[in-house]
Structures are given as structure tokens and as C-alpha cells.
C-alpha positions in Angstrom: -0.1 0.0 0.0 1.4 3.4 -0.9 1.5 6.3 1.5 0.1 9.5 -0.3 1.8 12.7 1.1 0.1 16.0 0.5 2.8 18.7 0.2 1.9 22.4 0.6 2.9 25.8 1.7 2.1 29.4 0.9 3.2 32.0 -1.6 7.1 32.3 -1.4 7.4 29.7 1.4 10.0 27.5 -0.5 7.5 24.7 -1.2 8.8 24.2 -4.7 12.5 23.9 -3.5 11.3 21.1 -1.1 9.2 19.6 -3.8 12.3 19.2 -5.8 14.1 17.5 -3.0 11.9 14.4 -3.2 13.7 13.4 -6.4 16.9 12.6 -4.4 14.9 9.9 -2.7 13.3 8.7 -6.0 9.9 9.6 -4.6 7.4 10.7 -7.5 5.9 14.1 -7.3 2.6 15.0 -8.9 2.7 18.9 -9.3 -0.7 20.5 -9.3 0.8 23.7 -10.6 2.3 22.0 -13.6 -0.9 20.1 -14.3 -2.8 23.5 -13.9 -0.7 24.9 -16.8 -1.4 21.7 -18.9 -5.2 22.0 -18.6 -5.2 25.6 -19.8 -3.5 24.8 -23.1 -5.5 25.8 -26.2 -6.5 22.3 -27.1 -8.0 21.5 -23.5 -11.7 21.9 -22.4 -10.8 24.2 -19.4 -9.2 26.6 -21.8 -12.3 27.1 -23.8 -14.3 27.8 -20.7 -11.9 30.3 -19.5 -12.1 32.3 -22.6 -15.7 32.1 -22.6 -15.9 33.6 -19.1 -13.1 36.2 -19.3 -13.0 37.1 -23.0 -10.3 37.1 -25.5 -8.5 40.0 -23.9 -6.7 37.5 -21.7 -5.0 35.8 -24.7 -1.5 36.4 -26.1 -1.2 36.9 -30.0 -0.4 33.1 -30.1 -3.8 32.4 -28.6 -2.3 31.0 -25.3 -3.5 32.4 -21.9 -1.7 35.5 -20.6 -1.2 34.3 -17.1 0.1 37.7 -15.8 -3.0 39.5 -17.2 -5.3 36.8 -15.8 -3.4 37.0 -12.5 -3.9 40.6 -12.1 -7.7 40.3 -12.7 -8.2 37.5 -10.1 -6.0 38.8 -7.3 -7.9 42.0 -7.2 -11.3 40.4 -7.6 -12.3 37.5 -5.3 -15.4 36.6 -7.4 -13.5 36.4 -10.5 -10.9 34.2 -8.7 -13.6 31.8 -7.6 -14.8 31.7 -11.3 -11.6 30.7 -12.5 -10.9 28.2 -9.9 -14.3 26.5 -10.5 -13.2 25.9 -14.1 -9.4 24.9 -13.5 -9.6 23.0 -10.2 -11.9 20.2 -11.3 -9.7 19.5 -14.4 -6.5 19.4 -12.4 -8.0 17.1 -9.8 -9.0 14.7 -12.4 -5.6 14.5 -14.0 -3.9 14.4 -10.5 -5.9 11.4 -9.4 -5.2 9.6 -12.6 -1.5 10.0 -12.2 -1.7 9.1 -8.3 -3.4 5.9 -9.1 -1.0 5.0 -11.8 1.8 5.4 -9.3 0.1 3.3 -6.7 -0.6 0.5 -9.3 3.0 0.6 -10.2 4.0 -0.2 -6.6 5.5 3.1 -5.4 5.8 3.1 -1.5 5.5 6.9 -1.3 3.9 9.3 -3.7 3.6 13.1 -3.3 0.8 15.3 -4.4 2.3 18.9 -4.5 -0.9 21.2 -4.1 -0.5 24.7 -3.1 -4.1 25.3 -2.1 -4.5 21.7 -0.3 -6.2 23.2 2.6 -8.1 26.1 0.9 -9.5 23.6 -1.6 -10.3 20.9 1.1 -8.3 18.3 -0.8 -6.9 16.7 2.3 -9.0 13.7 1.5 -6.9 12.8 -1.5 -3.8 12.2 0.8 -2.9 10.2 4.0 -0.3 12.7 5.5 0.1 16.5 5.1 3.3 18.4 5.1 3.5 22.2 5.2 6.6 24.0 4.2 6.7 27.0 6.8 8.3 30.4 6.8 7.4 33.4 8.7 5.2 36.0 7.0 8.0 38.5 7.0 10.2 36.2 5.0 7.4 35.5 2.5 7.0 39.3 2.2 10.6 40.1 1.8 11.0 37.2 -0.9 8.0 38.6 -2.9 9.3 42.1 -2.9 13.0 41.6 -3.2 13.2 38.5 -5.3 10.1 38.6 -7.5 9.8 42.3 -7.9 6.2 42.7 -6.5 5.2 46.0 -5.0 4.3 46.0 -1.2 0.7 46.2 -1.9 0.9 43.3 -4.4 3.0 41.2 -2.1 0.4 41.7 0.7 -2.5 40.8 -1.6 -0.9 37.6 -2.6 0.0 36.5 0.9 -3.5 37.3 2.1 -5.3 35.4 -0.6 -4.4 32.3 1.0 -5.0 30.7 4.4 -2.1 32.0 6.7 0.9 29.7 6.6 0.8 29.6 10.4 -2.7 28.2 10.1 -1.7 25.6 7.7 1.1 24.5 9.9 -1.2 23.8 12.8 -3.5 21.6 10.7 -0.5 19.5 9.1 0.9 16.3 10.2 4.5 17.4 9.7 6.2 20.8 9.2 9.5 21.7 7.3 10.7 24.9 8.7 12.2 26.7 5.6 13.3 29.9 7.5 16.8 28.5 7.6 19.1 27.2 4.8 18.3 24.8 2.2 20.4 22.2 3.6 18.5 22.4 6.9 15.2 22.0 5.2 16.6 19.0 3.4 17.8 17.3 6.7 14.1 17.8 8.0 12.6 16.1 4.9 15.2 13.1 5.0 14.2 12.6 8.7 10.5 12.7 7.8 10.8 10.2 4.9 12.8 7.8 7.0 10.0 7.9 9.7 7.2 7.5 7.4 8.7 4.8 5.4 9.1 2.8 8.5 5.4 3.3 9.6 3.2 0.3 9.0 0.6 1.2 6.2 
């Protein structure tokens, strides 16, 4: 029986960095963000629905979605964000579960579902254990402004569009504290994998 791990964090918490570390342990990761980009390609059903709802203004010249333009619309308008999520999320879930079941069938011991909105979207029933990559809000804010070039207002908008990372940490089965170095986070992950691999399933 495979153990399904739900990996989550908040914007600029370093979840993607931790997600890549699973590769060192030969543990497959199903990335919801990656799938969410796949389901909005021009030949997909979700793409047609998005264009129908948001109009052709959100398309680039090559007819692909302009994610920046769409992002600025949905981060400023909660109703529009809900509309977009109601189109994209079901399509992403379907593909994620297909991939999860394929790995389980192939005999993998651990499978990771990397889902940024694991708690917001109430998807914890898809997994057996949850891991939150945690950083202080001040660290999130600094990374968004200094590293990603957002204005202070944009950074706060993005941080507060999600459940606070502190709250997520309280709900999780395990936490990886990412306030320190990459190596410290790696060591925490290594300990966790050893512990969970030993647990009887």
C-alpha cells in the first residue's frame, strides 16, 4: 500500500524547492501547478471555458493564456478568482488522481501530491499525510518584494489571498521549517521520509 503525502505551503514559502528534493529519494511528485498549466492549453476543455468567461483580452497573440493578465484580474477580484478556480480545479483534480492511481498501481511506496491550495480547496481527503513548508510572513513578504519584484501592496494581496501559513502548519501532520538554509530543510525532509517509510501502512 502506498502512502500518499500532500505537500503544501504558501506563496514564497519555498515549497517548490522542497518539492524538488523528493527527487533525491526517488519519490514521485505530482505537481498541481504543472498540471494547472497543462489543462489551460488551447486544446483543452478548461481553456475554452476560461476564454468564454473572461473574454479574448486575456489571450496572447499566439492564442495562449496571458497568465500575468489573468493573475492581475483574479488577485484583485475574489469573485473572478472563484470563477477561474471553478473551471481549473476540477480539471486539475481529475488529472492528478489519474497520475496518483497509476503510481500506486506501479507499486510506489510513497507518492507526493504537491498542492499549493491543499487546505483552501479542502483536498486533504486525497492524501494520507500532510506536510507544510513553513516560513514566517516577514520572510514571505521580503522574498516577494526583493526576489520577485512585486510592490508591497501586491505582495500583501498575494499573501492574504491564502490561508495564513501559520494556520496551515497547525493543521499539518508534519512541518518543514524553511526559515533557515536549504540544507536544514533537506535534513528535515530526510528525517521525515525515514520516519514515514518505517510506519506500517
